[in-house]
Each structure stands twice: as structure tokens, then as C-alpha cells.
C-alpha positions, 0 to 999 in steps of 0.5 A: 500500500502507498499513502497518497497525499491529496493537495488542498485544491482537490480535497473538496472532491474527496470530502476533505480527505488529505490522505488515501491509502492505495494499492498498486505496484505502479503509479497507474495502479495507485491512481486507479485505486485512489479513483476507485475510492474517490470517484470524483477524482476521475480525470483530475490527476491523470487520463488515458495519456498520462499525468495531467500537465497541471499536476506533478506527482512525486513518489517519495522525493522523486518526481514521477515522469510517467504513470508506469513508474514503480511504487514501492510498498509503503511509499509516500505519493504526493499529488501536487498542483504544478507551479508555473509563472514568470 
């Protein structure tokens, strides 16, 4: 299981939950389990093409570049809104 940290921006869709325990060996699997538990997050983190451009995901302290990234058991997965500006 991984602990998925939900950013404040998406918490209204999770009933205020900031953490979701999710199963999976890849980021794709973990996201699918999060969406299974929190259906309102469908299409808000990733879609069929991968991680949405407005979202950054880290597994531990490493940015996940694709949804096929491995997620070790006990990992902390951070879903963060991507920062942009100039």
C-alpha cells in the first residue's frame, strides 16, 4: 500500500480527505485505486495519456515522469498542483 497525499485544491472532491491509502505496484495502479475510492477524482490527476500537465506527482522525493513508474510498498505519493509563472 502507498499513502497518497491529496493537495488542498482537490480535497473538496474527496470530502476533505488529505490522505488515501492505495494499492498498486505502479503509479497507474495507485491512481486507479485512489479513483476507485474517490470517484470524483476521475480525470483530475491523470487520463488515458498520462499525468495531467497541471499536476506533478512525486513518489517519495522523486518526481514521477510517467504513470508506469514503480511504487514501492509503503511509499509516500504526493499529488501536487504544478507551479508555473514568470
